[in-house]
C-alpha positions in Angstrom: 18.7 86.4 -197.8 20.7 87.5 -194.9 19.6 88.1 -191.2 19.3 91.3 -189.6 20.9 91.5 -186.1 20.1 93.9 -183.6 23.3 94.3 -181.3 22.8 96.5 -178.2 24.0 96.9 -174.6 21.7 96.9 -171.9 21.8 97.4 -168.1 20.5 94.7 -165.8 17.3 96.7 -165.3 16.7 96.7 -169.0 17.7 100.3 -170.4 19.8 100.7 -173.5 20.9 104.0 -172.7 20.8 106.3 -169.8 18.7 109.5 -169.8 21.4 112.0 -171.0 22.8 109.5 -173.7 26.4 109.4 -172.3 26.3 105.7 -171.8 29.9 105.5 -170.2 28.5 102.4 -168.5 28.6 100.3 -171.5 32.5 100.7 -171.9 34.2 98.5 -169.3 37.6 96.8 -169.1 36.8 93.4 -169.7 39.0 92.2 -172.5 37.5 89.0 -173.1 34.1 90.6 -173.7 35.7 93.3 -175.8 37.2 90.7 -178.1 33.9 88.8 -178.3 32.4 92.0 -179.4 34.8 92.7 -182.0 34.4 89.3 -183.5 30.8 89.6 -183.4 31.1 92.7 -185.3 33.4 91.4 -188.0 30.6 89.0 -188.8 28.7 91.5 -190.8 28.6 92.4 -194.3 26.6 95.7 -193.5 26.5 98.1 -190.5 23.2 99.8 -190.2 22.2 102.8 -187.8 20.0 105.8 -187.5 21.3 109.2 -188.4 22.1 110.2 -184.8 24.2 107.2 -184.2 25.6 107.5 -187.7 26.8 111.3 -187.1 28.3 110.2 -183.8 30.3 107.2 -185.2 31.3 109.0 -188.3 32.8 111.7 -186.3 34.8 109.2 -184.2 35.8 105.8 -186.0 37.6 107.2 -189.2 40.5 108.3 -187.0 40.4 106.0 -184.1 42.8 103.3 -183.3 40.7 101.6 -180.9 40.2 97.7 -181.2 36.7 98.3 -182.8 37.9 100.6 -185.4 39.0 98.1 -187.9 35.4 96.5 -188.3 33.6 99.5 -187.8 35.4 101.2 -190.6 36.2 98.5 -193.1 32.4 96.9 -193.1 30.1 99.0 -195.3 27.4 101.2 -193.8 23.8 102.1 -194.5 22.2 105.1 -192.4 18.6 105.5 -192.3 18.2 109.3 -192.7 15.6 111.7 -194.2 18.3 114.2 -194.6 19.4 112.5 -197.7 23.1 112.4 -198.9 23.9 115.4 -196.8 24.5 113.3 -193.9 27.6 111.7 -195.5 29.8 114.8 -195.2 32.0 114.2 -191.9 35.2 116.4 -191.9 38.3 115.1 -190.5 41.5 116.7 -190.0 43.5 113.7 -188.4 44.9 110.8 -190.3 42.2 108.5 -191.4 42.4 104.9 -190.5 41.9 102.1 -193.3 38.3 101.7 -194.5 37.4 105.2 -193.2 36.1 106.3 -196.5 33.1 103.7 -195.9 31.6 106.7 -193.7 31.4 108.9 -196.7 30.2 106.2 -199.1 27.4 104.9 -196.8 23.9 103.8 -198.7 21.5 106.5 -197.4 18.1 104.9 -196.9 15.5 107.3 -196.7 12.4 105.3 -197.7 9.9 103.4 -195.8 11.8 101.5 -193.1 10.2 97.9 -193.7 10.8 98.3 -197.5 14.3 99.6 -197.1 15.1 96.7 -194.6 13.8 94.2 -197.1 15.7 95.5 -199.8 19.0 95.1 -197.8 18.1 91.6 -196.4 17.7 90.5 -200.0 21.3 91.2 -201.0 23.8 88.4 -200.5 26.6 88.4 -197.8 27.0 87.8 -194.1 24.4 89.2 -191.5 23.6 92.7 -191.2 24.2 94.3 -187.8 22.1 97.1 -186.7 23.4 99.6 -183.9 21.4 102.2 -182.3 20.3 104.7 -181.2 17.3 103.8 -179.4 14.7 105.5 -181.6 16.0 103.5 -184.7 16.4 100.2 -182.7 12.8 100.4 -181.2 11.5 101.0 -184.8 13.1 97.8 -186.1 11.8 95.8 -183.1 8.2 97.4 -183.3 7.9 96.6 -186.8 9.3 92.8 -186.4 12.3 93.3 -188.7 14.8 91.9 -186.2 15.9 88.2 -186.9 18.3 87.8 -183.9 19.1 89.9 -181.0 22.5 90.2 -179.4 22.0 91.8 -175.9 25.2 92.6 -173.9 23.8 92.8 -170.6 26.1 94.6 -168.2 26.2 94.6 -164.5 25.0 97.9 -163.8 21.5 98.9 -162.7 20.7 102.6 -164.0 17.4 103.3 -162.3 16.0 105.2 -165.1 16.9 105.2 -168.8 15.7 104.3 -172.3 14.2 100.8 -172.8 14.4 98.8 -176.0 11.0 97.2 -176.2 8.9 100.1 -175.1 7.2 100.3 -178.3 5.7 96.7 -178.9 2.1 96.6 -179.4 1.9 93.3 -177.6 4.4 91.0 -175.7 7.0 89.4 -177.9 8.2 85.9 -177.1 11.8 85.2 -177.7 13.9 82.1 -177.8 17.3 82.0 -176.1 19.9 80.6 -178.6 23.0 81.0 -176.7 24.4 82.8 -173.4 27.8 83.5 -172.5 29.3 85.0 -169.2 32.4 87.2 -169.2 34.9 87.5 -166.2 33.8 91.3 -165.7 30.2 90.1 -165.0 28.6 91.1 -168.5 26.4 88.4 -170.2 25.8 88.2 -173.9 22.4 86.7 -174.6 21.4 85.8 -177.9 17.7 85.5 -179.0 15.6 84.9 -181.9 11.7 85.6 -182.1 9.9 82.6 -181.1 
């Protein structure tokens, strides 16, 4: 059975997205933090995400030469969407990177969230890494489906934005597994449910 890891960037004041969804504050120039994040992403056997994030990522990663592109393209995907297979039809005119076909071959999960996650967790392999968006991540948290939280806390305060834990029915205790500081001021905090 494989764990479900929720990997999210977060501001110092606890927001995982700004109000307009541009989130430019997440993309700093700290090469050590970026290398750690790429290594973390490679440690997955499946990437899962909601339909909005999938559409945005499927439009970008298949042709990207960014350092994150190889793991984002080469690791299989699952998208949670009620649209069915129609979500898998991104069109690209630029040259595709190795593994880019994984975006059009993604598993489309359209059933009950907890049941679909249980099915994916029951498969063999390295952990599952869940990427946002906020609505999808909140649903995973609210239903208690996350086995590990990897929160990259960035040295920025947004003042307002979208929090991750706003749909909890009661306080959720977490146990710190590890913490790592990066030269640019970001912190990687890894937690498991207590």
